[in-house]
Every structure is written in C-alpha cells, then in structure tokens.
N, C-alpha and C positions, 0 to 999 in steps of 0.2 A: 505492499500500499503506501500511495505516495505522500510525502509529506502535508502537500495541498490536501490530499484524498481524508487522508488521515486527521486534518486540524477543521475541514470543512465539511463535515458530516454533518448533514443538519442544515444545509444552505440556506433553503428556503425557508427552513423555520427559523434563521437567523433575525429574520426582515418582523418576526411576531412574539419576537420574547416577551413574556409578561412583563408587565412594567413590576419593578423591587422596591420596597420601603425602604426610605433614604438611610442611609448608616451616614450619619455626622462624622467624618473623618479631619475637617480644619481644624481643632484643637491639637490634635497629636500631628497633624501634617507643620503645624507652625511651630510646635515644640523643636518637630526636627527639623526645621527648615535650615541652621546654621549648622547642623551636624553633616548634613545633605551636600551642602556647599563646598563645606571642606573636606568631604571624601570627593568632589567630584575636582578642586583642585589642587587634592594629592594626586590625582589620576593625570591629570594634565602637568604635573611637574616631571611626575615618572616616566613619562612618556619622553616631553623635554630634554631629560638625561639620558636615555636611550644613544648609546652611540651606534648602535648596529640593531635594525629590525629582530626580532625572535623569526625564525622560518616558520610560514603559516602550517597548523596545521588543521586540516579539517572538519569543520565542527567535534572539536575536541573538548573533552566535559571534565579534565581535571588536568592540576599540575602541579609536581611532584616539590616538596621542599625538604627541609632538616628534619619535621618529625612526621612526615609523609603525605598524602595524597589529600591534599584540598580541592574541593569540589569548585568547579568557577560556575556562576551563575550564569545562566543564557537566559533572552528574553522569552523562550519557549518555557522556560519554568513558572513564569511570574506573568505570562498575558493570560487574558478573561478570553477563552473559548466558551461557546460560540459570542461572535463579536457582532455587534447590533450594527446592521450597516442600510443606507436605503437606497434605491433604483436612480438613476438619472432623471427618471420622470417624474418622480411623485412630486404633487405640488405642493407651494408655498404652506398653506392650512397643515397640511399633512406633516411637515416635517417639523413645522412648530407644536402638534403633538408629539410627535414621536421624542422631540428631545425634551419635553414635560415629562412625558409617562416614564420616559425611563433614566430621570435625574442626571442628564447630563449633559455638557455645553458645547459637544461638537461630535457629530458622526463621520464617519468614512463613506463615500459616493462608489458605488461600483457599478463595470457596466457588466449586458450577457454574457461574458465570462468570468466575473468575479474580482475581475482584477479592479485594481483600486485607483480611480480617475479623478480624485481631488478627495474635502472635506470641508461639509457644511455645517458654521457653526452658528450659536447666538447671535455672535459680531452680525453677520451674512444679514439672519432676517432681523435684527435689529436696524441695520441701514434701510432695506428696502422699506420697514414700518413705517420708520424716523422723516424718509422722504414722502410716502404717502399723506404723514398724517401734516404738512407742512399746508399752513393757509395760503402762503402764498408761492409762487413757481420760483424758480431759481431764477435771478438779475443776469447779465451777463457776466459779472465776476465771480458772481458762485456757482456760474457752469463751468468755468474755468478752473476753479478751486476745488471744485466736489464731484468733477468726471465720474471719480469711483461710484459717491454714493448715487449717481445717477445711473451707471453702468447697474448697478442692484435692481434699484428700486426699478426696471424694465425686468428682472427676470423674475419669472413666474415657478420655476423647478428646481430642481437641486442641483440639475448639471448646468444651469444659468445663475444659482448664485452663489455655488461653491466657488472653494479658494484652491485653484490649482498650477500647478500638479502639487500633488501630494507631499510630504515628507512621509517617509515610510521608515521603519526598520526590519529588518532579519530576523528569523527565531533562530536562527546559532548566533547573531549577535551577543556579546557579553553585555549583561546589565551593567557594566560599568561604560561601555561605549554610550546604550540608548539615552543613561543617563547624561553624556556629554550632548546626545544630540535634543533632547528634553531642555537641557539647562541652553543650550546655544538659541534655540527657537521658539524659547518660551513656550514650549508644548504641552499640557496635562494630559492628554490621551494622543498614544502615537498609535495608527493602524500597523499592525506587523503582516506584510505579503512575502511570500515566497520567491525563488529565483523569476517567477514568469509575472511575477508582480499581482497574483491572485489573493484578494484577503484570507489570512488563516486566524486573525487572533487582535486583539488589540491591548496593549498594552497602556497601564495608569502610570501616570508619575508617585502618585503613591506607595503603587507597586514597588517602584525603583527604590523609592525611598526606604521601604524597609527591607527589601534584598541588599542594597549599598550598607545601610547604617544597621550596627544588630542594636536590642532595645536593651534598654536596661537589667533585664534577669540575663542576658546574655553575656555582661559585663562582668556581672556580679559574680555570677559563677567561673568564668576564667580567674579573677582574682582570689576566690577562697577555693578552688579545686588546682588550679597550675601554679599561682606565685603563692599561698597561707600553706599548702598541704605537700606539696610536692620539690617547693622550691626552697619555703620557709622553716617545715616541717614542726608547722605548730599545730596544736590539738584544738579541735574544729570549735569555736566559739572564743579563742581567745582573742580574736580580732573582731568586732563587729562591722559589717560591710555593708551600707545602702548605697542605692543609685539612685540618681534623679534626673530624666535627659541629660545622662551623659555626665553630670559631676557626682564624684564620687565623694564619700564620707568615710572616713576610718576611724576607727574607736575605739580603747582597750590598753593592753599596758606588754611594751616590748621591749626587749635588752636596748638601750640608747645606743648600740652602735647597728641596729638593725635599722631601725627610723627611717634612715636619708634612702637606704637602700630599698628599702619597701616600697619609699613614698615616689621615691624614682622610677620602678618598676611599673606602677599603677600607671603614673603619668606617661610609658610607653605604649600603656593598650592602645591599637584603634579603635576612635570614638570615645574616649575618655576625651573630655573639654575641662575640666578643672578637678583637683585632688584636695578637700578640706580635712586638714590634721588634727586630730581631736586624741591623738596617742601621746599615752605618758610612760614615760620613762622607769622600767622596771628595776 
C-alpha cells in the first residue's frame, strides 16, 4: 500500500468529518511559546555550525548517539489524519460553515486527484465579507491600494478565494524542519502532501510544539532518574524536584561540593529555562 493510499483511506469522508468539541489549547501554547522559539533557534544555530552536510538517508527513523538509538520524530508521527479539506468549487457560504464547524482557521483546497492546490483561511473570507459590507465603492486611490481585496471580493468559491500556491510539508520531514517552516511562514496548520502533491494529513503548530518541547513531567523524570539517581546516587526523595513551564525548583539537603555540579547539570538539560536553587548544604 502506498503512502498516499495509507493516509488517504476515507478521502471522501474527509470532507464530512463531524464537528469536534472545542479544546482550548491557547493557554498551554502561550506557556510553551518561548521554549518553542528557543528550540527553533537552536535548530537553526546547529545547522549554521555544520561544516559538511550529513549524507541523506531516505525516511530514516532513528539516529544513534552515545546512549543508544534516539527516535527522530517525523511529520507523519504527529499529523492529523484524516485531514479536513474542501474542493475548489465549494461556495463561499459553505466554506464559512466548514471553518466554523471544524474550529479551524484554514483548510487545504484540493483538486479532483486530491492534490493540494491552495489554502483558504478566515482572512480570505473576511476580505470578501469586508468589501461587500462597505457602504461606498472603492475610489481611485482605494482601487490601487486595495487591489488584492477587490480580487478577493469577486471570488465565490474556494478556488477563487484561496491563497496559492500552498506551503506544504512531506510526511517524512522531521518535526524540526516542519517547525522551521511553521515559524518562517507564521502558519498554525500546514497541509502534509506526498511526493505527488496529494493531501495525506495536516500538522498543527500545537503538535509541533509538543513534539519539539518536552513537557514538565518529562523534564522532571530526567532530573530524578538520570541525574539524581544514576549520576549522584541519591536516595529517592533526597532532593525535591518541581518543574513548571520549564522552570526547575530544587529543594533539599546536599553536600556543599555537589550543589554547584547538580545545578550545572540541570541547567544543561534541553528545555530547562531556569533553575531555582533552594538547596541547603549538608
């Protein structure tokens, strides 16, 4: 079974996915935003330091390091399937209903062969609605300045209202690469297309955030397991560890010589943004 056949099973049902209850992700997304930007910046810096590119390995799923295989997340691992999409001939009113029903700000537009030909967003619909609601027609200056809005106002279907060409990512692309694309083009949702341009899913920025930035519980687990237990050989509970939005709070008693080393080890953990020292010298 091809990649497209696997991910596109139920293509026709894609356009009639029932509406889902709204799940508020914005508070969590705001909490993780600075850590996400830091991760993206780290990826860019690492690329800039590379003197020679590594040989490409098609669809590799893991890279080795000193501690053993470490999985490399791909877009296919975090994308939403099936993806809600619309055909190019869908009318303006139905587009508005689709965005509202699915609680999304944009949807891919596909042709008869399921290839992504553009993306239509709330902004595209708003441009048309705003022009049509104007009490006075465009004057000569406005016609020059707002030519794009006039064009949107004339559109009646997804194909005439969409933004094209669409920015897409491939299923085998790494989450880090997709995150750079999302950051570069300020996208919240990116269509995922196979090598022939056919839609196989959609990846949300929130999913990229979660994949790039470990949550607080995973950070705490690394501190307690790898550092406190295996490196410092401390009994369970000797040091109390709490993590909130990447900020680590350490409390307890430890010998004076070990405190600076412990703090340095914790600060070196990926996604730790700060360390609060409440340790007492034993």
